[in-house]
C-alpha positions in Angstrom: 24.4 87.0 -3.7 25.8 85.2 -6.7 27.3 81.7 -6.5 29.6 80.8 -9.4 31.2 77.5 -10.3 34.3 77.5 -12.5 35.6 74.9 -14.9 38.5 77.0 -16.1 41.3 77.3 -13.5 42.8 80.4 -15.1 39.4 82.2 -15.0 39.0 81.2 -11.4 42.6 82.4 -10.7 41.9 85.8 -12.3 38.9 86.2 -10.1 40.4 85.3 -6.7 44.0 86.4 -6.9 43.2 90.1 -6.6 41.4 89.5 -3.3 43.8 87.0 -1.5 47.2 87.3 -3.1 48.3 89.9 -0.7 47.8 87.3 2.1 49.8 84.5 0.7 51.0 83.5 4.1 47.5 82.9 5.7 46.1 81.6 2.4 49.2 79.7 1.3 47.4 76.4 1.0 44.7 77.7 -1.2 47.1 79.6 -3.4 49.6 76.8 -3.7 46.9 74.3 -4.6 45.5 76.7 -7.1 48.8 76.8 -8.9 48.9 73.0 -9.0 45.4 73.0 -10.5 46.5 75.5 -13.2 49.5 73.2 -13.9 47.1 70.2 -14.5 48.0 68.3 -11.3 44.3 67.6 -10.4 41.3 66.3 -12.3 37.9 67.8 -12.0 38.6 70.3 -9.1 35.8 72.1 -7.4 36.3 75.9 -7.7 33.6 78.4 -6.7 33.1 82.0 -5.5 30.3 84.0 -3.9 30.0 87.6 -4.9 27.9 90.3 -3.4 27.3 93.6 -5.3 30.1 92.7 -7.6 32.6 91.9 -4.8 34.1 88.5 -4.1 33.2 87.7 -0.5 33.8 83.9 -0.3 35.8 81.4 -2.3 36.0 77.6 -2.3 38.4 75.0 -3.6 38.5 71.2 -3.5 40.7 68.6 -5.2 39.0 65.3 -4.4 39.6 63.3 -2.2 41.0 66.3 -0.3 38.9 68.6 1.8 37.0 71.7 0.7 39.2 74.7 1.5 36.9 77.7 2.3 37.8 81.4 2.7 35.3 84.0 3.8 36.2 87.7 3.3 33.2 89.5 4.8 32.2 88.5 8.3 28.9 90.4 8.0 27.7 88.0 5.3 29.3 84.9 6.8 26.1 83.0 7.6 24.5 83.8 4.3 27.6 82.6 2.4 27.7 79.3 4.3 24.0 78.7 3.8 24.3 79.4 0.1 27.2 77.0 -0.2 25.3 74.3 1.6 22.2 74.9 -0.5 24.2 74.7 -3.7 26.1 71.6 -2.7 22.9 69.7 -1.9 21.1 70.9 -5.0 24.0 70.2 -7.3 25.0 67.0 -5.5 28.5 68.3 -4.9 30.0 65.7 -2.5 32.6 66.5 0.1 33.5 64.6 3.2 35.7 67.1 5.0 36.6 70.8 5.1 39.7 72.8 6.0 39.6 76.4 7.0 40.3 78.9 9.8 39.0 77.4 13.0 36.1 79.8 13.7 34.8 79.5 10.1 35.1 75.7 10.0 33.3 75.2 13.3 30.5 77.5 12.3 30.1 75.7 9.0 30.1 72.3 10.6 27.2 73.2 12.8 25.2 74.4 9.8 26.1 71.3 7.8 25.0 69.1 10.6 21.6 70.9 10.8 21.0 70.3 7.1 22.5 66.8 6.7 22.5 65.2 10.1 26.2 64.5 9.8 28.3 65.0 12.9 31.7 66.8 12.8 34.8 64.7 13.4 38.0 66.5 14.3 40.7 65.2 11.9 43.5 67.7 12.9 43.7 70.8 15.0 46.3 72.8 13.2 48.5 75.7 13.8 49.7 77.7 10.8 53.3 78.9 11.2 55.4 81.4 9.3 59.2 81.8 9.3 61.0 84.9 8.2 64.5 84.2 9.6 66.1 81.1 11.2 67.3 81.2 14.7 71.1 81.2 14.3 71.7 80.1 17.9 70.5 76.5 17.3 72.9 73.7 17.8 73.1 71.4 14.8 72.8 67.6 15.1 75.4 65.4 13.5 75.2 65.0 9.8 74.2 67.1 6.8 71.3 67.6 4.4 71.0 66.7 0.8 68.4 66.4 -1.9 66.7 63.1 -2.4 67.7 61.1 -5.5 66.1 58.2 -7.3 67.9 55.6 -5.1 66.1 57.0 -2.1 62.6 56.5 -3.5 61.9 53.1 -1.8 62.8 54.5 1.6 60.8 57.6 1.1 57.8 55.5 0.0 58.0 53.5 3.3 58.3 56.7 5.3 55.4 58.2 3.4 53.1 55.4 4.7 54.5 55.8 8.3 53.9 59.6 8.1 50.3 59.0 7.2 49.9 56.7 10.2 51.5 59.2 12.5 49.3 62.0 11.3 46.1 59.9 11.2 45.7 60.6 7.5 43.8 58.2 5.2 46.2 55.6 3.9 47.2 56.0 0.3 47.5 53.0 -2.1 51.1 51.9 -2.6 50.9 52.5 -6.3 49.8 56.1 -5.8 52.5 56.7 -3.2 55.2 55.3 -5.5 54.0 57.7 -8.3 53.9 60.7 -5.9 57.4 60.0 -4.5 58.9 59.6 -7.9 57.4 62.9 -9.0 58.5 64.7 -5.8 62.1 63.4 -6.2 62.3 64.2 -9.9 61.1 67.8 -9.1 63.8 68.1 -6.4 61.3 68.7 -3.6 62.4 66.1 -1.0 65.3 66.8 1.4 67.0 64.2 3.6 69.2 64.4 6.7 72.1 62.0 6.5 74.3 61.0 9.5 77.4 58.8 8.8 75.9 57.6 5.5 72.5 56.8 7.0 69.4 58.7 6.1 67.6 59.5 9.3 65.0 62.2 8.6 63.1 63.8 5.6 61.0 66.8 4.7 59.7 68.3 1.5 58.9 71.7 0.0 55.6 72.3 -1.7 53.0 74.8 -2.9 55.2 77.8 -3.8 53.5 81.2 -4.0 54.8 84.6 -5.2 56.4 85.2 -1.8 56.5 82.0 0.1 57.0 78.2 0.2 55.5 75.5 2.4 57.5 73.0 4.4 55.7 69.7 4.8 56.0 65.9 5.3 58.6 66.3 8.1 59.3 62.7 9.3 61.9 60.9 11.4 61.5 57.1 12.1 60.9 56.2 15.7 64.4 54.7 16.2 66.0 58.0 15.2 63.9 60.4 17.2 65.0 62.7 20.1 68.4 63.3 18.4 67.5 66.7 16.9 67.6 65.4 13.3 64.2 66.8 12.2 64.8 70.2 13.8 68.2 70.6 12.2 67.0 69.5 8.8 64.0 71.8 8.8 66.2 74.7 10.1 68.9 74.1 7.5 66.6 73.7 4.5 64.3 76.5 5.6 67.4 78.8 5.7 68.2 77.6 2.1 64.6 78.3 0.9 64.7 81.8 2.4 67.4 82.6 -0.1 64.7 82.4 -2.8 61.5 83.2 -0.9 60.5 85.9 1.6 59.0 83.4 4.1 58.4 79.7 4.7 55.1 78.2 6.0 54.1 75.0 7.7 51.1 73.4 9.4 51.5 71.7 12.7 49.3 69.3 14.7 48.5 71.4 17.8 48.0 68.2 19.8 51.7 67.4 19.3 53.5 69.7 21.7 56.9 68.3 20.6 56.7 69.4 17.0 55.2 72.8 17.9 58.1 73.4 20.3 60.7 72.4 17.7 59.3 74.7 15.0 59.2 77.6 17.4 62.8 77.0 18.4 63.7 77.3 14.7 61.9 80.6 14.4 58.5 79.7 13.1 55.7 81.7 14.7 52.0 80.9 14.7 49.9 83.3 12.7 46.5 81.5 12.6 44.5 78.5 13.9 43.2 76.2 11.2 41.2 73.0 11.5 40.5 69.9 9.3 37.0 68.6 10.1 35.4 65.5 8.7 31.7 64.5 8.6 30.3 61.2 9.7 27.0 59.5 10.5 26.4 59.0 14.2 
């Protein structure tokens, strides 16, 4: 087996696209982040493959401080690939604090990582990966309408960004970083808002486009505006708009949140895979 680290994102892309591009729904996160790396959005990304007899059988990607995203393409060499990744990471002092992958792969890797490092796994999010091909036209809309976010909305979106991180138990980002991100999102016309009687009551964004699909993320409604159908109507309306340009929409949900999962299924999203985000801690 051959483990290869890449410094050139285009070279890495040329190697991995032929083997996963046809599954740009299941591997939408990996492919979307790869495009961002190629566009210079991340510094010093970790990109690697494992090949066996000239065939790519595993691929890895990390944009610190985000988790390592790992894909295994040959179950018969699964253990060997994981062991080679762990050996290389330890020898090359490649640091990562968490992983994201299909649940069965991630759990198996976490066990091996614990055996080598003594670090215990910590469940950060049990995720469902959902795909939408058509919006349920029978849904009843909530009051209001959607619009793209503009510069004057940035302060509100920044506040909601922090609340979204709290709700999803994500690490809290520094205010300066959030401000820069939000301004970038808004400038790129990626953030959508639901407005009822002149008041903004819910938000979402699009991200990580691939050849065939687009991801829906950062869906948030403040507590005082929940249970009014705003988020469901916003996601349904914008998803329908996005489907004019893309073949499908994708989103990740927290499987421990039955409300959000129910809402997305009502819109027409269907679960196609189980994913998990696992951290590693000393016990």
